[in-house]
Structures are given as C-alpha cells and as structure tokens.
Backbone as CSV, one residue per row, in Angstrom:
resi,resn,N_x,N_y,N_z,CA_x,CA_y,CA_z,C_x,C_y,C_z
1,MET,47.029,64.852,104.689,48.085,65.061,105.738,49.315,64.647,105.353
2,ASN,50.422,65.279,105.830,51.836,64.996,105.482,52.455,64.268,106.650
3,PHE,53.177,63.262,106.157,53.937,62.452,107.243,55.367,62.283,106.903
4,THR,56.161,61.986,107.938,57.626,61.548,107.686,57.938,60.703,108.648
5,PHE,58.940,59.771,108.234,59.701,58.837,109.294,61.098,58.654,108.775
6,LEU,61.911,58.227,109.840,63.300,57.886,109.439,63.604,56.439,109.111
7,TYR,64.289,56.451,107.936,64.713,55.074,107.469,66.112,55.141,107.110
8,LYS,66.923,54.363,107.724,68.339,54.438,107.516,69.195,55.830,107.468
9,CYS,68.640,56.606,108.458,69.131,58.167,108.503,68.581,58.897,107.493
10,GLN,67.678,58.402,106.619,66.956,59.114,105.598,65.650,59.529,105.916
11,LEU,65.235,60.765,105.853,63.851,61.080,106.218,63.023,60.790,104.892
12,ILE,62.003,59.995,105.215,60.778,59.492,104.186,59.813,60.416,104.212
13,ASP,59.420,61.088,103.123,58.276,62.035,102.992,57.041,61.357,102.254
14,TYR,55.922,61.606,102.855,54.675,61.045,102.071,53.472,61.815,102.549
15,ASP,52.453,61.654,101.714,51.076,62.357,101.941,49.936,61.330,102.169
16,TYR,49.180,61.355,103.075,47.979,60.475,103.038,46.742,61.362,102.910
17,ILE,46.040,61.203,101.786,44.894,62.093,101.357,43.549,61.172,101.599
18,LYS,42.782,61.591,102.673,41.596,60.821,102.845,40.529,61.166,101.718
19,ALA,39.702,60.199,101.345,38.489,60.478,100.503,37.687,61.428,100.917
20,GLU,37.228,62.278,100.017,36.341,63.407,100.357,34.973,62.907,100.943
21,SER,34.571,61.666,100.420,33.298,61.224,101.015,33.618,59.890,101.655
22,GLU,33.510,59.669,103.019,33.840,58.521,103.639,33.026,57.357,103.329
23,SER,31.727,57.704,102.801,30.887,56.631,102.324,31.008,56.170,100.949
24,SER,31.908,56.738,100.263,32.240,56.305,98.825,33.249,55.139,98.801
25,LYS,34.400,55.240,98.782,35.374,54.016,98.607,36.337,54.103,99.764
26,PRO,35.931,54.173,100.962,37.006,54.397,102.105,37.738,52.824,102.221
27,ASP,37.246,51.929,101.747,37.884,50.686,101.764,39.051,50.388,100.717
28,LYS,39.133,51.434,99.769,40.138,51.269,98.816,41.243,52.390,99.191
29,LEU,42.546,51.880,98.970,43.686,52.695,99.096,44.285,52.672,97.692
30,ILE,44.706,53.742,97.200,45.483,53.833,95.915,46.783,54.613,96.388
31,VAL,47.845,53.816,95.880,49.282,54.098,96.115,50.005,54.646,94.913
32,PHE,50.648,55.765,94.927,51.341,56.269,93.797,52.900,55.832,94.067
33,LEU,53.460,55.212,93.014,54.878,54.986,93.107,55.557,55.526,91.966
34,HIS,56.115,56.583,92.096,56.775,57.369,91.232,58.143,56.720,90.437
35,GLY,58.474,57.314,89.339,59.754,56.881,88.647,60.850,57.384,89.148
36,PHE,62.122,56.750,88.834,63.335,57.216,89.284,63.599,58.684,89.151
37,GLY,64.239,59.222,90.148,64.624,60.734,90.105,63.532,61.653,90.156
38,LEU,62.243,61.062,90.273,61.042,61.902,90.279,60.584,61.980,91.877
39,ASN,59.231,62.395,92.063,58.899,62.412,93.545,57.300,62.187,93.480
40,LYS,56.859,62.351,94.752,55.405,62.043,95.058,54.340,62.919,94.243
41,PHE,54.844,63.904,93.571,53.911,64.774,92.740,53.662,64.267,91.377
42,GLU,54.398,63.116,90.979,54.300,62.852,89.441,52.825,62.507,89.120
43,PHE,52.021,62.006,89.924,50.570,61.584,89.649,49.442,62.469,89.967
44,ASP,50.021,63.635,90.425,48.965,64.751,90.957,47.810,64.916,90.156
45,PHE,48.159,64.851,88.699,47.040,65.259,87.811,45.884,64.223,88.023
46,LEU,46.134,63.205,88.615,44.908,62.149,88.853,44.198,62.301,90.131
47,LEU,44.683,63.361,91.004,44.034,63.405,92.342,42.510,64.087,92.041
48,PRO,42.225,64.924,91.287,40.818,65.402,91.193,39.811,64.154,90.601
49,LEU,40.411,63.196,89.866,39.665,62.163,89.375,39.403,61.026,90.569
50,LEU,40.357,61.038,91.498,40.325,59.919,92.414,39.875,60.500,93.822
51,LYS,39.162,61.649,93.745,38.886,62.311,95.143,37.997,61.327,96.109
52,ASN,37.400,60.499,95.647,36.417,59.408,96.423,37.255,58.256,96.918
53,TYR,38.598,58.236,96.745,39.499,57.161,97.231,40.533,57.604,98.252
54,ASN,40.948,56.959,99.090,42.075,57.272,99.940,43.432,57.083,99.122
55,ILE,44.150,57.956,99.335,45.428,58.175,98.417,46.688,58.118,99.252
56,LEU,47.756,57.472,98.980,49.076,57.548,99.363,49.988,58.063,98.351
57,LYS,50.760,59.080,98.584,51.736,59.643,97.714,53.046,59.659,98.438
58,ILE,53.985,58.800,97.910,55.329,58.526,98.539,56.459,59.107,97.790
59,SER,57.287,59.858,98.510,58.436,60.361,97.812,59.666,59.465,98.246
60,LEU,60.004,58.715,97.289,61.030,57.681,97.630,62.426,58.412,97.659
61,PRO,63.410,57.996,98.457,64.578,58.613,98.535,65.352,58.598,97.165
62,ASN,65.729,59.929,96.847,66.404,59.998,95.400,67.938,60.043,95.521
63,ILE,68.520,59.035,94.870,69.899,58.930,94.979,70.816,59.932,94.172
64,CYS,69.890,60.786,93.425,70.473,61.800,92.546,70.836,63.061,93.547
65,GLU,70.250,63.147,94.731,70.500,64.148,95.676,71.163,63.718,96.936
66,TYR,71.120,62.392,97.240,71.712,61.983,98.602,72.631,60.963,98.382
67,THR,73.478,60.835,99.366,74.552,59.809,99.406,73.916,58.633,99.952
68,LEU,73.406,57.775,99.269,72.631,56.573,99.847,73.215,55.292,99.410
69,ASP,73.244,54.359,100.281,73.593,52.928,100.062,72.424,52.073,100.175
70,PHE,71.538,52.151,99.265,70.237,51.395,99.227,70.231,50.305,98.134
71,ASN,69.386,49.217,98.323,69.117,48.352,97.438,67.745,48.186,97.302
72,MET,67.103,47.330,96.331,65.813,47.318,95.929,64.869,46.995,97.328
73,TRP,65.352,46.191,98.092,64.740,45.762,99.377,64.512,46.845,100.206
74,ASP,65.446,47.807,100.136,65.156,49.045,100.999,63.930,49.857,100.703
75,TYR,63.824,49.982,99.309,62.651,50.608,98.830,61.354,49.894,99.024
76,VAL,61.350,48.421,98.879,60.282,47.679,99.114,59.775,47.841,100.612
77,SER,60.763,47.842,101.522,60.579,48.015,102.966,59.941,49.373,103.198
78,ILE,60.361,50.344,102.608,59.831,51.684,102.877,58.385,51.773,102.463
79,VAL,58.013,51.139,101.267,56.587,51.063,100.707,55.728,50.307,101.542
80,SER,56.319,49.049,101.900,55.457,48.226,102.595,55.151,48.751,104.043
81,THR,56.049,49.362,104.606,55.724,50.109,106.026,54.697,51.120,105.987
82,ILE,54.858,51.856,104.939,53.794,53.020,104.824,52.345,52.462,104.627
83,ILE,52.312,51.379,103.534,50.998,50.798,103.264,50.405,50.202,104.563
84,LYS,51.352,49.523,105.322,50.808,48.790,106.459,50.155,49.796,107.532
85,ILE,50.730,50.996,107.583,50.403,52.028,108.596,49.005,52.385,108.245
86,HIS,48.702,52.575,107.031,47.415,53.059,106.381,46.610,51.832,105.794
87,GLN,46.687,50.721,106.315,46.257,49.448,105.847,44.774,49.540,105.464
88,SER,44.316,48.961,104.158,43.099,49.055,103.729,42.744,47.655,103.309
89,LYS,41.541,47.446,102.976,40.935,46.002,102.465,41.306,45.914,101.030
90,GLU,41.604,46.842,100.413,41.917,46.834,98.906,43.014,47.954,98.531
91,VAL,44.133,47.467,98.143,45.157,48.357,97.720,45.543,48.289,96.156
92,ILE,45.426,49.433,95.567,45.658,49.584,94.081,46.956,50.385,93.993
93,LEU,47.864,49.787,93.251,49.107,50.463,92.759,48.974,51.275,91.565
94,ILE,49.600,52.557,91.509,49.628,53.239,90.308,51.178,53.632,90.321
95,CYS,51.870,53.123,89.278,53.334,53.173,89.299,53.901,53.508,87.835
96,HIS,55.095,53.994,87.960,55.834,54.457,86.721,57.183,53.955,86.739
97,SER,57.611,53.179,85.750,58.900,52.709,85.601,59.497,52.058,86.763
98,PHE,60.252,52.727,87.590,60.940,52.213,88.853,59.917,51.731,89.808
99,GLY,58.783,52.478,89.726,57.752,52.042,90.814,57.245,50.652,90.503
100,PHE,57.339,50.182,89.155,56.761,48.720,88.966,57.892,47.801,89.432
101,ARG,59.141,48.165,89.517,60.228,47.326,90.011,59.835,47.013,91.473
102,ILE,59.425,47.986,92.297,58.952,47.895,93.739,57.778,46.922,93.812
103,ALA,56.728,47.284,92.778,55.479,46.489,92.814,55.851,45.072,92.466
104,THR,56.787,44.556,91.767,56.968,43.219,91.695,57.659,42.439,92.811
105,LEU,58.145,43.172,93.769,58.630,42.784,94.922,57.878,42.720,96.159
106,LEU,56.699,43.549,96.047,55.743,43.666,97.184,55.033,42.405,97.464
107,ASN,54.777,42.185,98.709,53.843,41.005,99.000,52.286,41.341,98.879
108,LYS,51.794,40.909,97.761,50.506,41.378,97.334,49.345,40.877,98.338
109,ASN,49.620,39.616,98.934,48.607,39.141,99.894,48.750,39.766,101.256
110,GLU,49.904,40.024,101.691,50.134,40.749,102.992,49.657,42.177,103.106
111,LEU,49.627,42.766,101.860,49.283,44.044,101.793,48.000,44.295,101.182
112,ASN,47.285,43.306,100.744,45.995,43.302,100.162,46.025,44.109,98.861
113,ILE,47.036,43.811,98.035,47.097,44.578,96.642,46.290,43.684,95.720
114,THR,45.301,44.428,94.867,44.309,43.696,94.143,44.528,44.042,92.777
115,LYS,45.143,45.235,92.393,45.281,45.705,91.052,46.663,46.454,90.971
116,ILE,47.140,46.482,89.657,48.253,47.393,89.431,48.028,48.073,88.090
117,ILE,48.440,49.559,88.086,48.262,50.206,86.944,49.870,50.711,86.721
118,SER,50.275,50.318,85.614,51.799,50.661,85.484,52.138,51.243,83.991
119,THR,52.744,52.379,84.216,53.127,53.007,83.065,54.680,52.952,82.685
120,GLY,55.068,52.408,81.633,56.576,52.329,81.360,57.203,51.339,82.423
121,GLY,56.639,50.422,82.767,56.887,49.608,83.792,58.302,48.952,83.556
122,ALA,59.192,49.010,84.470,60.512,48.465,84.313,60.763,47.237,85.362
123,TYR,61.363,46.310,84.791,61.762,44.991,85.787,62.910,44.385,85.403
124,ALA,63.454,44.641,84.219,64.823,44.119,83.677,65.611,45.040,83.010
125,LYS,66.837,44.843,82.977,67.817,45.813,82.049,67.342,45.697,80.674
126,SER,67.222,46.982,80.128,66.759,47.047,78.662,68.146,46.752,77.795
127,LYS,67.862,46.267,76.624,69.025,46.031,75.750,69.661,47.382,75.209
128,ILE,68.722,48.407,75.549,69.473,49.736,75.227,70.094,49.990,76.490
129,ASN,71.181,50.843,76.461,72.012,51.302,77.532,71.054,52.153,78.366
130,PHE,70.590,51.603,79.587,69.765,52.203,80.466,70.294,53.534,81.057
131,LEU,71.581,53.387,81.478,72.326,54.622,81.946,72.329,55.733,80.997
132,LYS,72.417,55.625,79.903,72.517,56.711,78.707,71.077,57.215,78.489
133,LYS,70.271,56.295,78.611,68.928,56.731,77.952,67.824,57.101,79.011
134,LEU,67.923,56.696,80.391,67.114,57.289,81.454,67.086,58.740,81.567
135,ASN,65.974,59.188,81.453,65.835,60.627,81.792,65.489,60.991,83.161
136,LEU,66.497,61.298,84.008,66.293,61.268,85.411,65.489,62.554,85.810
137,ARG,65.578,63.448,85.149,64.709,64.714,85.618,64.061,65.316,84.436
138,HIS,63.806,64.426,83.439,63.102,64.949,82.298,63.666,65.982,81.437
139,ASN,65.084,65.837,81.455,65.795,66.917,80.670,66.512,66.148,79.645
140,PRO,67.166,66.942,78.673,67.893,66.188,77.587,69.316,65.726,77.884
141,THR,69.811,65.889,79.169,71.043,65.396,79.579,71.243,64.601,80.653
142,PRO,70.637,63.363,80.674,70.506,62.437,81.831,71.883,62.027,82.192
143,SER,72.877,61.900,81.250,74.211,61.387,81.530,74.950,62.535,82.541
144,ASP,74.705,63.779,82.406,75.277,64.610,83.173,74.707,64.572,84.635
145,ASP,73.341,64.300,84.785,72.820,63.903,85.972,73.451,62.785,86.740
146,TYR,73.796,61.867,85.834,74.502,60.500,86.456,75.865,60.873,86.913
147,LYS,76.513,61.847,86.220,77.922,62.200,86.647,77.837,62.922,87.759
148,LEU,76.783,63.821,88.165,76.739,64.603,89.387,76.358,63.797,90.452
149,MET,75.907,62.412,90.290,75.542,61.776,91.633,76.868,61.398,92.423
150,PRO,76.603,61.309,93.703,77.800,60.771,94.478,78.136,59.466,94.064
151,LYS,79.443,59.013,94.175,79.829,57.697,93.868,79.045,56.542,94.341
152,SER,78.658,56.699,95.533,77.883,55.631,96.260,76.462,55.571,95.596
153,GLY,76.000,56.751,95.219,74.568,56.862,94.513,74.784,56.084,93.213
154,ARG,75.870,56.245,92.458,76.059,55.639,91.179,75.910,54.232,91.243
155,MET,76.610,53.676,92.218,76.642,52.172,92.442,75.317,51.735,92.884
156,THR,74.635,52.341,93.569,73.183,52.062,93.937,72.320,52.048,92.753
157,PHE,72.521,53.103,92.028,71.713,53.335,90.661,71.899,52.191,89.802
158,LYS,73.264,51.847,89.501,73.605,50.701,88.649,73.023,49.383,89.139
159,ASN,73.200,49.144,90.356,72.684,47.948,91.028,71.280,47.674,90.789
160,ILE,70.513,48.806,90.929,69.150,48.596,90.813,68.653,48.501,89.352
161,VAL,69.080,49.175,88.497,68.669,49.231,87.001,69.168,47.923,86.329
162,ASN,70.393,47.331,86.826,70.868,46.074,86.325,70.235,44.841,86.953
163,LEU,69.578,45.130,87.887,68.906,43.887,88.653,67.679,43.284,87.849
164,ASP,67.812,42.076,87.216,66.582,41.407,86.629,65.621,40.856,87.613
165,LEU,64.498,41.479,87.561,63.496,40.995,88.430,62.456,39.949,87.806
166,SER,62.828,39.365,86.818,61.961,38.539,86.077,61.435,37.441,86.996
167,PHE,62.163,37.155,87.942,61.859,36.031,88.932,60.759,36.303,89.675
168,ALA,60.379,37.772,89.901,59.512,38.174,90.764,58.186,38.523,90.121
169,LEU,58.198,38.477,88.888,56.805,38.789,88.122,55.582,38.083,88.565
170,LYS,55.815,36.882,89.190,54.757,36.089,89.611,54.020,36.660,90.651
171,ASN,54.677,37.743,91.454,54.133,38.342,92.572,53.083,39.351,92.016
172,THR,53.002,39.586,90.732,52.083,40.635,90.136,50.934,39.937,89.367
173,ILE,50.787,38.752,89.610,49.622,38.016,88.853,48.241,38.324,89.466
174,LEU,47.764,39.463,88.986,46.465,40.107,89.431,46.140,41.127,88.320
175,PRO,44.949,41.520,88.271,44.536,42.567,87.346,45.519,43.630,87.101
176,THR,46.138,43.746,86.025,47.094,44.789,85.769,46.968,45.512,84.320
177,LEU,47.043,46.744,84.437,47.035,47.563,83.198,48.415,47.978,82.950
178,LEU,48.971,47.673,81.698,50.309,48.128,81.317,50.074,49.197,80.128
179,TYR,50.549,50.294,80.368,50.420,51.445,79.637,51.763,51.920,79.245
180,TYR,52.050,51.815,77.773,53.371,51.981,77.400,53.228,52.914,76.183
181,GLY,54.348,53.761,76.007,54.584,54.589,74.905,55.353,53.605,73.764
182,LYS,54.725,53.947,72.501,55.316,53.209,71.381,56.705,53.690,71.066
183,ASP,57.256,54.834,71.536,58.532,55.300,71.259,59.455,55.283,72.568
184,ASP,58.915,54.393,73.529,59.734,54.424,74.874,61.067,53.627,74.421
185,LYS,62.075,54.340,74.836,63.345,53.545,74.593,64.098,53.259,75.868
186,THR,63.489,53.775,76.955,64.081,53.462,78.337,63.429,52.011,78.809
187,THR,62.133,52.037,78.612,61.498,50.461,78.866,60.777,50.210,77.650
188,PRO,61.317,49.583,76.554,60.660,49.375,75.278,59.530,48.370,75.497
189,ILE,58.564,48.297,74.444,57.402,47.605,74.539,57.720,46.078,74.612
190,TYR,58.826,45.679,74.178,59.218,44.175,74.058,59.302,43.685,75.491
191,LEU,59.430,44.603,76.574,59.644,44.116,78.009,58.273,43.430,78.457
192,THR,57.042,43.906,77.654,55.887,43.395,78.121,55.567,42.089,77.834
193,LYS,56.294,41.411,76.858,55.950,40.066,76.450,56.114,39.067,77.601
194,LYS,57.123,39.144,78.388,57.236,38.282,79.521,56.132,38.467,80.602
195,ILE,55.783,39.890,80.649,54.843,40.091,81.868,53.424,39.452,81.348
196,LEU,53.069,39.654,80.087,51.970,39.130,79.493,51.885,37.688,79.616
197,LYS,53.046,37.033,79.317,53.263,35.503,79.401,53.005,35.056,80.842
198,ILE,53.449,35.734,81.751,53.305,35.131,83.092,52.087,35.525,83.730
199,ASN,51.564,36.835,83.319,50.293,37.335,84.105,49.186,37.426,82.977
200,LYS,48.362,36.350,83.051,47.232,36.240,82.167,46.136,37.231,82.426
201,LEU,46.213,37.889,83.589,45.229,38.884,84.060,45.536,40.344,83.606
202,ALA,46.843,40.376,82.955,47.338,41.733,82.495,46.811,41.968,81.053
203,LYS,46.609,43.399,80.783,46.430,43.892,79.557,47.141,45.009,79.200
204,LEU,47.506,45.128,77.811,48.567,46.170,77.436,47.741,47.121,76.595
205,LYS,48.068,48.431,76.851,47.713,49.383,75.903,48.895,50.306,75.525
206,ILE,49.139,50.439,74.111,50.235,51.195,73.605,49.640,52.597,73.054
207,VAL,50.246,53.538,73.526,49.751,54.916,72.959,51.169,55.744,72.462
208,ASN,50.805,56.766,71.808,51.823,57.764,71.233,52.663,58.247,72.474
209,GLY,53.943,58.440,72.233,54.680,58.975,73.185,55.876,58.179,73.542
210,ASP,56.652,58.500,74.434,57.881,57.938,75.032,57.658,57.455,76.471
211,HIS,58.671,57.440,77.260,58.669,56.916,78.607,57.715,57.715,79.453
212,PHE,57.405,58.912,79.047,56.414,59.624,79.874,55.077,59.831,79.112
213,CYS,54.683,58.760,78.479,53.472,58.677,77.797,52.224,59.072,78.618
214,HIS,52.358,58.807,79.822,51.178,58.980,80.693,51.005,60.570,80.980
215,ILE,52.088,61.255,80.812,51.946,62.655,80.889,51.591,63.438,79.566
216,LYS,52.136,62.785,78.491,51.694,63.297,77.185,50.246,62.969,76.780
217,ASN,49.696,61.911,77.398,48.365,61.547,77.020,47.365,61.524,78.285
218,LYS,47.569,62.757,79.098,46.951,62.744,80.390,45.417,62.470,80.381
219,GLU,44.633,62.893,79.396,43.202,62.650,79.398,42.932,61.182,79.118
220,ASP,43.670,60.761,78.139,43.361,59.250,77.791,43.808,58.460,79.121
221,PHE,44.916,58.632,79.645,45.494,57.999,80.816,44.479,58.058,81.891
222,LYS,44.008,59.220,82.174,42.894,59.487,83.265,41.763,58.511,83.279
223,SER,41.112,58.439,81.831,40.124,57.753,81.635,40.339,56.323,81.595
224,ASP,41.454,55.778,81.238,41.654,54.300,81.465,41.936,53.902,82.845
225,VAL,42.585,54.835,83.633,42.747,54.629,85.080,41.493,54.469,85.758
226,LEU,40.622,55.384,85.589,39.229,55.283,86.372,38.441,54.047,85.900
227,LYS,38.478,53.778,84.631,37.712,52.567,84.241,38.218,51.294,84.728
228,PHE,39.602,51.216,84.781,40.287,50.110,85.253,40.067,50.005,86.764
229,ILE,40.080,50.917,87.617,39.878,50.916,88.916,38.395,50.466,89.285
230,LYS,37.435,50.763,88.519,36.136,50.420,88.634,35.608,49.180,88.378
231,GLU,36.504,48.511,87.357,36.210,47.158,86.840,36.232,46.232,88.087
232,SER,35.258,45.130,87.961,35.284,44.137,88.983,36.515,43.258,88.858
233,ASN,37.116,42.698,89.949,38.335,41.960,89.917,37.772,40.596,89.234
234,VAL,38.895,40.017,88.478,38.591,38.753,87.985,38.694,37.806,88.984
C-alpha cells in the first residue's frame, strides 16, 4: 500500500508491503533507506527475496528537486515517524550511503531496531571532496547536478555531507553488515575502521565495484542479505 503524509510542507511518499504469508515473519519489519538523490525504488531488486517480511520503502525528500531547508534531524524525524506508524517487534534497516547517516541517529531501542545492513555507509566527510565525487543520479556529471540545485538545497546538502556523525556511531552497536566496494571513492573503505572499532558486532565484506557495489553485485548482495537477516542475534 502507498501512503503519504505532510512534513514541513513537503509530501513524504512511502510504501508499506505486507508479508505474503502472515504466519511467516510478520513480527519483522525491514526498512529500506536509500542513498542521496535516489528514491524508494533503489532496493526493489530485494523484494522477491524478502516476500515473507513486512517492508517499508521510503522516498526521502530530494533536495536536488525541491527547495528545502532540512537538516539531518528532519530526515531522522521522518523515518522515525513512519516506523512508529508500522511498529514491529523487530526492525531491520537496509541502507545505502546517506541512509546509514540516518541509521546512526535513530533511537534503536525506541524503534526496536535489531540489525543494520549498510552498503557504502556514510557517517563522516570523506578526505576526498564529497561534493565532486558524489554521483547524485548515477551519471558522470554530479557537479552539474549540484549546480542545478536551488541555493537553499546546496546549503542543506553541504550541511549534511560535512556533518561528522562519529559521535553517534554508538547508536549502531548491534549486528551490522558493512558492504563496501573496493573502488568506492565516495565513501572509501577506510571509513569502516572507526565503525568496526566502536561496534564489535559489525562485520565487513569488501567486493568489486564502487559506491554502487550492491547494484553491480546483486546476486552476491542478495545472498548476504538473506543470510544475515536469518542469523540469530548476538
């Protein structure tokens, strides 16, 4: 089912997909948190794999298209509100890049978050110029996308990508799968060092590919996702 609600004059769009079999895993809710400039369809290739789980697909407001004055807490508030509406005994986050920024700020106890699967997880500014390297629409000219943003959108974007969320990594101390491309220049592998140091329940898998390695390695990613979800919590 498709739902919408108004947040700061912005219409938020999301889908809630019920498990095909209510007797299978109705107590588990899987939430997709897409990367910056993308939308709720990013992880659709996982849907056939996860048909026995309840799913939330959220399209977060895209500052590439709207004149928004948002900060990280606005995105956190949106996601928290939606999860609470469809509250479950166990919530599993599957996120990409910017989605991991949101995950680090969510209240895992209040929302019953038990696991995180993150691909190209971002939480701090890369040593590489993020504004030049981030591929907003997966095309070769991200700088043009940035120039086309409204000025307020540019400021929001810079505020978000330059905000170091290292202080919040303790909020993600739970079973976590970190899936990174060895050629990722947007969120390089070295960023995982701090995550792994803080979160002893996290494990890292490095695969061929760049910031969109989960797309390049779909079958491998699907296998790892299903295995990780089915594992007993530590």
